[in-house]
N, C-alpha and C positions, 0 to 999 in steps of 0.2 A: 705485857707490862715489864719495863726494865727493872732491874734490881735496884733496891734502895741505895745500897752502897755502890759507889763508882769504882770500877776497876781501872788501875793505872799501871802501865809499863813504861819503862824508858826504852826508846827505840834507837839502837846504835849499830855500829859496824866496826870491825877491826881494820880501820882505814883512816886516811888523812881527812877526807871530806865525804860525809855520808849524804845528807839531804839538803845541806845549805852550802852549795858550791861557792868557794872563794872565802868563806869565813875562817879558814885555817890561818888567814893573815891577820885576823882581828886580835888586838892586844890582849883581850880576855880569854881567847880560845886556847885550849890546851890539847886539842885533838891531834896536833902534830906530834904529841908525845905518845902516839898510839903504839910505838915500839917499846915503850918503857913499862915494865910490869907494875911499877909503883903507881903509875897513872890509873891502871885498871883496878888495882886493889883499893886505892883511895876512892875511886868512883863507886866500887861495890859497897864500901862502908857508908858513903853518902846516901845511896839508894836504900839501903836497909834502914838507916836512921829515919828516912822519910817514909818507910813502910810501903815502898813500891812493891807491887806483886812480883814483878820480874824485870829483868833486862832482856829485851827482845833483839837478838842479833840478826840483822840482814846479812846476806852474803851473795857473792857472784863468783863464777868461775870463768869469766870472760871480761873483756873490756868494752866500754861504750864507744863503738867505732861506727855507728850508723850515721851520726851527724857529719856531714860533708865527706862521708865515705872513709873516715880516718879516725884513729885514736888520738890524734894530735891535740885536739881541744880538751879531751879528757885528761891527758897528761899535763897539759899546761895549767889547768884549773884544779888538778887533783880530784877529779870527779870519780870517786870509788876506785881509784888506782893511784898508787899501789894499794893492794888489799891482801890481808893475811888471814889465815885460818882462825876462826873463833874458838875452836875446841880448847887449845892450851890456855887461852885467856879465861875461859869459863872455869877451868880447874883451879886456876890461881885465885879468881874472885870467890869461888866457893870456899876456899881455905880460910878466908877472913870473915865469912858471914855464916849465919846459922839458918836464916829464913828466906832470904832473897831467892827467887826462882830464876831460871835461865832457859830461854827459848832460843834454840839454834836453828837457823835456816840451812837446809841441805837439800840439794836437788837430786831427784831419783834418776836423772838422765845420765849421770856420769860416774856412779860408783855402784858396784854390784851389791845387792842387799846382804849377802853373807858377811863380808867384812864390816859393812856399815852397821849392822845390828850389834856387832861386838863393840864398835866405837860408842854407840849410844848406851849400851849396858855399862861400859866402863865409866862414862860420865855420870850415869845414874848412881853407880856405886860411890864415885868420888864426891858427888854433891849430896850424898845421903838422900837421894830421891827427889831432887829439885830440878830435874831436867825436863824440858819440853822440846818437841821437834816441829818446826814449821816446814811442812811438806810442800815443796815447790817442784815444778817440772822443768824449770829452766826457761829463759826467754832470750838470752843473748846468743846469737849465732856464732859469735867469736869464741864462745866457750865450746860449742859443739865441735867446731872444726879442729880445735886443739886436742880433742879426744879421738881424732882419727876418722871422723865421719864427715860426710859432705855438707851437712847442715842439720838444723833442728828437724826433728820429726814434726808432722802436722800437729796443730794445737790439741785437738781432741784425742789424737792417737797417743800423745804424751800422757794424758790422763788414763788411758787404757793401761799403759805400762805402769803408771803409778798405782793403780788398783792392785795389780798383781804384786808389785813391789811390797806394798804394805801387807798383803796376804802372806808373803814369805816371812817378813819381819815378825808379824804376829805369831806365826807358827814357831819361829825361833825363840822369841821372847816368852811366849805364854805356854807352849805345850812341850818343848823339848826337855825341860827339867821339871820334875815333880817338885811340889813344895818341900817334901821330905827327902829329896835326893842327896843333899849334903848332910852327912851324918857326923863327920869330923870325929870319928871314934879313935881316940888316942891309944887305947888298950889293944884294939884289934888292928890298928894301922890302916883303917879304911876312911878315906876322905869323902868319896862319893860312891853311892850304891849304883853299880852299872844297870841294874834292873829298873831303876827309876829315872834314867836318862835315855831319851828317845831320839832316833833319827826322824826327821820331819818328812822325808820322802816326797818332796814337792816336785812335781813335773807340770810345767805350765807352758803357755804360749811364748813367754819371754825368758823365763828362768827355770833352771833345773837345779835344785838344791837337795841332795839326798840326805845329808848328814845332820848331826846334832849341833846345837848352839855351842859356841866356844866358851861362853861366860856363864857362870852360875847365876841364879836369879837375883836381880837387883831389887831395891826397895819397891819400885813401881812396876818392875818388869817392862811394861810398855811405857815409854815417855808420854807425857801429855801431848796429844796431837793437835797441832794448829794447822790452819790452811789459809792461804792468802790469795785466792782467785775468785773473782766475782763474775766470770763468764758463766754461761749456762752450764757448760760441762764442769767448771770449777765448783759451782754450787751443788751440783749432783754429787761430786766427789766429797765435798765437805759434809753433806747430809749423811753420807755413809760413814765417814771416818772421824770428823773433827770434834774436838771438845772446846776449841777456841777458833774463832774466825776473825781474820784481820782484813779490813777494807780501807780504802782511801777515797772517801767521798768529799768533793769540794764544797758541797752545800747540804743543808738539811733536806731539801727536796730529793736529792740523789740518795742520801743516806737512808731516808725513810723507805724508799723503794727497795734498797738493798737489804735492809733489816727485815722488812716484810717478806721479801722473796726468800730469804734464808730460813725464816721461821716456817713458811709454807712448805719449803723443801724438806725440812726436818719432819714435819708432820706427815708428809707424803711418804717418807722413808720409814714411818712407824716409830719415830723417836719423839720424845718430849720437845716441843718447839723451844722451851726455855732451857734445855739441857746444855746449850752451847753459849759460851760467852762471846759476844760480838764486840770487837774493838775497832774504832775508827782512828786512822792516823790524824794527829792533831799537833799543832805547835802552839805553845803558850809563851808569852813574854810577860813576866810578872815582876813587879817592884812594889815599893811601899805605897806609891800613889800612881794614879793614872798618868800624870804628867811625867813622872820618872820612867815609867814603863814605855811611854811613847818615845822618850829620848833614847832609851836603850834600843828600841825597835829601829829608829831612824839611824842610829849608829851601826847596827847590824847591816842595814840595807846599803850603807856606804861600801861595804866589802863584798856584798853578795853579787854573784856573777850571773847575768841574764844569759850569756852564752852557755855557761855551765848548766843552767836550767834546761836549755834546749838540748844539750847533750844528754841529760837524763831522760827527757821526754822522748827523744829519738830512740834511745835504747829501750825504753819501756814499751813503746808502741811499734817499733820497727819502721817508723816513718822518718825520712831525712828532713828535719825541719829547716836545715840550711837551704833547701831548695824551694821553700814556700815563702810567699809574700808575707811579711810580718803583720800586715793589716788584713790579710785574708782570714776567713773564719774556719774553725776546725770542723771538718766533716767526717762522718763515719767512713772508715776504710777497712777493708779486709786486713787482718793482721795475724801474723804467726807468733807474735810476742804476747804482750798483756792486753787482751782485747778490751777489758774493762777500763783500762786507762784511756783508750780512744773514746769510748762511749761516755765516760764521766765528763768529758769536755765537749761533747757533741750532742748526742740525742737524749742523754739521761735526764737533763733538766730542760723542759720545754720553755722555761721562762728566761733562759740565758743563752746567748750566742757568744762564744769565746773567739777572739782573734788570737793569732799566734803570738803577737806582742803581749797580749794580756796573760796568756798562759806562761810566757817567759817571766813576766813580772811576778806572777803568782807562785810559780814553782821554785824560784830562786831562794826562797827562805822557807825551809821545812818541807820541800818537795811538793807532792800533789795533795797534801792535806791542808785544811784551813788553818789560819793563824789568828790567835786571840791575844790582844794586848791590853794590859791594864793592871790595876791593883789586884790583890788577892780577892777582894770582894767582887770586883768587876769580872774577873776571869771565872770565879766560882759561879757567878750568876749565869755566865754564858755556857759553861760546861753543863750545869744543871738543865739549862734550856735545851741543849742538844740531846741530852739523855731523855728528858721528859717528852720532848716533841717527836723524837725519831724512834725511840725504843732501843737504842744502842745501850750496851752495858758499860762501856768505858772507852778508854783511849790508849793508843800507843803514842807516847809523846816524843816527837822528833826534837832533836836538839838544835839550838842556834849556836851561840858560843858556849862550848862545853868545857868543864862540867858546870859552869856558871848557871846555865839554863836549868839544870836539875837541882842545883842547890837552891835556886829561887823557889822551885816547886816544893822541895822538902821543907824549907824554912818558912815560907809564906802561904803558899796555896793549900797545902795539905792540912795545916792547922785550921784554916778557914773552912775547908770541907768537913773536917772532923767536928767543928763547932756546930755545923748544920746537920750533923748526923748522916752525911753522905760519904764518909770514908772511915775505914776501920781504925781503931785505936791501938790494936795489937794484932800480931799475926796469929792465925790458928795453928795448932800443933800439927805435926805430921808432914807428909810429903807435899810436893807442889800440888798434886791433884787434890789432896785433902784441904790444903790451904785455900784453894780456889772454890771450895764448897762442895766437892764431890764426897760421897760417903766412904769410899775406900781408896786405898793407895793404887789399886789396880782398876783398869777400865771396866765399865759395866756393859759395854757393847758386846754383842755376840762375837766370839773369836773362833777362827777356823781350827779344827782339830788336827793334830799331827797325822800325816799320812793321807789327808783328804786331797 
């Protein structure tokens, strides 16, 4: 049974065009101000005013160059390029908010866990315990080659690396510094007691990290762990590590299967099936009336790029959609990128066959998640039905023209959900983990001991 209150994140990226390619040209869109720190701090205040749980930052370390074998189309449409680091933006947004959470996507494929653990501890300190990490293994081959390797590791092998990567991070975050290691004794001139700070002595298949963590314990120690893969191996990884799971199902049929599969995997891993918050990618266009919302939606579509949508899909799936007949149907293919993105539009829903043209039309506004258009009442009805019929806990809301899209949610949709008792009326105290309903600031999952 899904939670009574619906979880809501804003899904964003430090880039010109995240999931609605072409909309950076729309008169109401301000995403082209992504280089302006005032844009981000203003957005943070809007999201906190709306009581959003968090802003969920996507990120990539490569370009979308699968479509037509070139990055040209991505550059022309501004499809997630240029793209900047989300970390400095999060620090700025945290400085003007008190409760809003921040989930940052970072791939385990391109940065050693030793410095990465310090980056996350730094953010957890600066946000006062409001940081989460969306663990991804990377899917763009263009990113891999720029790190000096010939290409991506095989899909499942990347998750093997990720398992050990998190083991190293857990040891650094949770076991290197005792709770009472920092004594800050002014009279004796002792800041940290050396006997309470430990080397982790990790020796594994992929990483050797002998030393101690560079950062003192942060409010959460381990950030809230999110995972965003719906492949068989991704589900297994999430069942072991995740506290939040992000999926992108285009229909209730697909989403119901994904939610049930995730709950079953959690139970098989010995965890409470309800211990993980599952969020579906969704886009909403909200206005005072259904007619006004429909006009907004049609106005957005005038600027949305179908080519940009295929650039995204090509990058996500590793399939060059430029080479396919637009009226051909999507078929399952082996992929070393995001396998679930292929299946979502092919075999996952037996009642629907997608043509490439239909996929382009669908993805160009809000990416590979469904779009709901209408008044606050209409959209609330639809979101409630998705939650009640699929068991999903909430949604990562992708933007259309931003920040207009999230202002509509904050000012119209959330008050309607609150009136129905389906959304919180105030933030819970504490860290992000505690605000999301967990009992403590630190994770309750078993954590490896130092030296193991």
